[in-house]
C-alpha positions in Angstrom: 7.2 -35.2 -22.6 6.3 -35.2 -18.9 4.0 -38.1 -17.8 3.4 -36.9 -14.2 2.0 -33.9 -12.5 3.8 -32.7 -9.4 2.4 -31.0 -6.2 4.1 -27.8 -7.5 2.3 -28.0 -10.8 -1.0 -28.1 -9.0 -0.1 -25.1 -6.8 1.1 -23.1 -9.8 -2.1 -24.0 -11.7 -4.2 -22.9 -8.8 -2.3 -19.6 -8.5 -2.6 -19.0 -12.3 -6.4 -19.2 -11.9 -6.7 -17.3 -8.6 -3.8 -14.9 -8.6 -5.9 -11.8 -8.3 -7.7 -13.2 -5.2 -4.3 -14.0 -3.7 -2.9 -10.6 -4.5 -5.9 -8.8 -3.1 -5.9 -10.8 0.1 -2.2 -10.1 0.6 -2.5 -6.4 0.0 -5.6 -6.2 2.2 -3.7 -7.9 5.0 -0.6 -5.7 4.4 -2.6 -2.4 4.6 -4.9 -3.5 7.4 -2.4 -4.5 10.0 -1.1 -0.9 10.5 -4.7 -0.1 11.6 -4.8 -3.0 14.0 -1.8 -1.4 15.9 -3.7 1.6 17.2 -6.7 -0.6 17.9 -4.6 -2.8 20.1 -3.1 0.3 21.8 -6.5 1.6 22.6 -7.5 -1.8 24.0 -4.5 -2.0 26.2 -2.6 -4.7 24.3 0.6 -2.6 24.1 2.9 -5.6 23.5 1.2 -6.9 20.3 0.7 -3.4 19.1 4.4 -2.6 19.4 5.2 -5.8 17.5 3.2 -4.4 14.5 4.9 -1.0 14.8 8.3 -2.7 14.8 7.4 -4.9 11.9 6.5 -1.9 9.7 9.2 0.4 10.9 11.7 -0.6 8.2 9.0 -0.2 5.6 7.8 3.4 6.5 9.2 6.5 8.2 6.2 6.4 10.6 6.5 10.1 11.3 3.6 11.0 13.6 2.9 14.3 11.9 2.5 12.5 8.5 0.4 9.7 9.9 -3.3 9.1 10.6 -4.5 8.7 14.2 -7.4 6.7 15.6 -9.3 7.1 18.9 -8.2 10.7 19.4 -9.3 14.3 19.0 -8.2 14.5 15.4 -7.5 12.2 12.5 -4.2 13.8 11.9 -1.8 16.3 13.5 0.2 17.9 10.6 3.1 20.2 11.0 2.1 23.9 11.3 3.8 24.5 7.9 1.1 22.4 6.2 -1.4 25.2 6.9 -4.4 23.0 7.6 -7.3 23.7 10.0 -6.1 20.9 12.3 -4.2 21.7 15.4 -0.5 21.1 14.7 1.6 18.2 15.9 3.8 20.5 18.0 0.8 22.3 19.6 -0.9 19.0 20.4 2.1 17.1 21.7 4.7 19.6 22.7 7.3 17.8 20.6 9.5 20.0 18.4 8.4 19.4 14.8 12.0 19.4 13.6 12.8 16.5 15.8 12.1 13.7 13.3 13.4 11.0 15.7 10.9 12.0 18.4 8.1 12.2 15.8 8.9 8.8 14.5 9.0 7.3 18.0 5.8 8.9 19.2 2.9 6.4 19.0 0.2 8.5 20.8 -1.8 8.6 24.0 -5.4 8.5 25.2 -6.0 12.2 24.3 -4.1 12.4 21.0 -5.1 8.9 19.9 -2.7 6.3 18.4 -1.1 6.5 15.1 -1.5 4.0 12.3 1.7 2.1 11.7 1.8 3.3 8.1 2.1 7.0 7.0 -0.7 8.7 5.1 1.0 8.3 1.8 1.7 4.6 2.2 -1.9 4.0 3.4 -3.1 5.7 0.2 -0.6 3.8 -2.1 -1.5 0.3 -0.8 -5.2 1.3 -0.4 -5.1 2.4 -4.0 -3.6 -0.9 -5.0 -6.3 -2.8 -3.2 -9.1 -0.7 -4.6 -7.6 -1.0 -8.1 -7.3 -4.7 -7.7 -10.9 -5.1 -6.6 -12.0 -2.9 -9.5 -9.9 -4.9 -11.9 -11.5 -8.1 -10.7 -14.9 -6.7 -11.5 -14.1 -5.1 -14.9 -12.1 -8.0 -16.3 -15.2 -10.1 -16.3 -16.7 -7.8 -18.9 -13.9 -6.1 -20.7 -10.5 -6.8 -22.1 -8.4 -4.4 -20.1 -5.3 -3.3 -21.8 -2.2 -2.1 -19.9 -1.9 1.6 -19.2 0.5 3.2 -21.6 3.7 4.1 -19.8 3.5 7.9 -20.5 0.0 8.0 -18.9 1.4 6.1 -15.9 4.3 8.6 -15.7 2.0 11.6 -16.0 -0.7 10.6 -13.6 1.0 7.9 -11.5 4.5 9.2 -11.0 4.1 12.9 -11.7 1.8 14.0 -8.9 3.5 11.9 -6.1 7.0 12.9 -7.3 6.1 16.6 -7.4 4.4 16.5 -4.0 7.1 14.4 -2.3 10.3 15.9 -3.8 9.1 19.5 -3.5 8.6 18.8 0.2 11.8 16.9 0.6 14.1 19.3 -1.3 12.6 22.4 0.1 13.4 21.5 3.7 16.6 21.0 5.7 19.1 19.4 5.3 18.7 19.9 1.5 17.0 23.3 1.1 17.6 23.2 -2.6 14.4 25.1 -3.5 13.7 28.8 -3.0 10.7 27.8 -0.9 9.9 25.4 1.9 6.6 23.5 2.0 4.9 20.7 3.9 2.4 18.6 2.1 -1.1 18.0 3.6 -2.9 14.8 4.5 -5.2 15.4 1.5 -2.4 15.8 -1.0 -0.6 12.7 0.4 -3.7 10.7 0.1 -4.6 11.9 -3.4 -1.1 11.4 -4.9 -0.5 8.1 -3.1 -3.9 6.8 -4.2 -3.3 7.8 -7.9 0.1 6.1 -7.8 -1.4 2.9 -6.4 -4.3 2.7 -8.9 -2.0 3.6 -11.9 0.4 0.8 -10.9 -2.5 -1.7 -11.0 -3.6 -0.5 -14.4 -0.1 -0.8 -15.7 0.9 -4.1 -14.2 -2.2 -6.3 -13.7 -3.1 -6.7 -17.4 0.4 -8.0 -18.0 0.1 -10.3 -15.1 -3.2 -11.6 -16.4 -1.7 -12.4 -19.8 1.2 -14.3 -18.1 -1.2 -16.2 -15.8 -3.5 -17.1 -18.7 -0.5 -18.6 -20.6 0.6 -20.5 -17.5 -2.9 -21.8 -17.0 -3.2 -22.9 -20.6 0.2 -24.8 -20.5 -0.3 -26.5 -17.1 -4.0 -27.1 -17.7 -3.2 -29.0 -20.9 -0.5 -30.9 -19.1 -2.8 -31.9 -16.2 -5.5 -33.0 -18.7 -3.0 -35.0 -20.7 -1.7 -36.8 -17.7 -5.1 -37.5 -16.3 -6.3 -38.9 -19.6 -3.2 -41.1 -19.8 -3.8 -42.4 -16.3 -7.4 -43.2 -17.1 -6.3 -45.1 -20.2 -4.0 -47.3 -18.1 -6.9 -48.4 -15.9 
């Protein structure tokens, strides 16, 4: 039987009680920084902005025609194949839409605006996780939330984003495995990404709550036992 409580015990106990706050703050920071990059660009702080773009570069393709833009004429500049009412990326920038390297490297300018360092789908995914986490925090105070059944998660979480993403990917070069070619729209990327994020929260957070409750019970009892023993020695 342990007769002492370590610094790590206290930190784990704190996390078991405040894990959702910690998670939500992390996700908020993670999804907010990509929006700080275009703000810095618009404010002339090019160096710090490029640091953020570089940080997120391994985490996202950052293709300009699949990203949101701030401080410009439009919120997005999709490829012409998307068939939206927005002016296309190529028409707005003069960059060939098949040149993915150039589209990835393009950050923006004063007329076009500056792109968010995350693509539309990633913004929606992590935005959905954040909204789901905030909603979970409110609802768990009143209800016992059970984990989403895996087939509902597959149907509504995985299904839409997989259909939208893979039909786009496999219908275009270099794969061209489908009898048609399509480009998703900002709306579809946001809808499917948001569903994926929210469904992941519904699937995972109730399990996390159960685990943290068990950890809190064990460590809470240990801390109380040790504190009582220490008082008895006085």
